[in-house]
C-alpha positions, 0 to 999 in steps of 0.5 A, spaced: 500 500 500 502 506 498 503 512 503 499 517 499 500 522 505 508 522 504 507 523 496 502 529 497 507 532 502 513 531 497 514 533 490 517 527 486 523 529 482 526 524 477 533 525 474 537 522 468 544 523 466 546 524 459 551 518 460 548 512 463 555 510 465 555 516 470 548 514 473 551 510 479 556 515 481 551 520 481 546 516 485 552 515 490 554 522 490 547 524 492 547 519 498 553 521 501 551 528 501 545 526 505 540 526 499 535 520 499 535 518 492 532 511 489 533 508 483 526 507 479 525 504 472 524 508 466 518 508 461 520 506 454 519 511 449 514 510 442 518 505 438 523 503 444 523 496 447 527 498 453 528 504 458 534 506 462 533 506 470 532 513 473 534 516 479 528 519 484 528 524 489 522 526 493 523 533 495 519 536 501 518 543 500 524 543 495 530 543 501 532 536 498 532 538 491 537 545 493 542 540 497 542 536 491 543 541 486 548 545 490 552 538 491 553 537 483 559 542 482 563 537 485 560 531 481 561 535 475 568 537 477 570 529 478 567 527 471 572 526 465 567 528 460 561 533 459 555 530 463 548 533 464 543 532 469 536 533 467 531 534 473 523 533 471 517 534 476 510 534 473 511 537 466 517 541 468 524 540 466 531 543 467 537 541 465 543 542 469 551 542 467 557 545 469 556 551 466 549 553 470 550 549 476 551 555 480 544 558 479 541 552 484 536 557 487 533 559 480 534 552 477 529 549 483 524 555 482 524 554 475 523 546 476 518 547 482 514 553 480 508 555 484 505 548 484 
């Protein structure tokens, strides 16, 4: 049975990484930073037979999301190639890269909006 009270109080944020080989590293990085993150199955797009797993954060009030985004500069600096992280919540989507990660507050505001 699902805990709908928890889901109502939280916003589901799904993260995907431009390089699937970096997903485990991102998950471990976020967990070390104290962010509760889980791995979930992705849904295949039209014409695809499979889908990659995604990461999920349940962000109550956006606090966990701010922490997650503020820890991304360290993650990006430790990568050997350019990596982007896409965060989706509802119908909103933002992409974070090494070039815009320092704008954490505005990124969270754009993702969470007024809802």
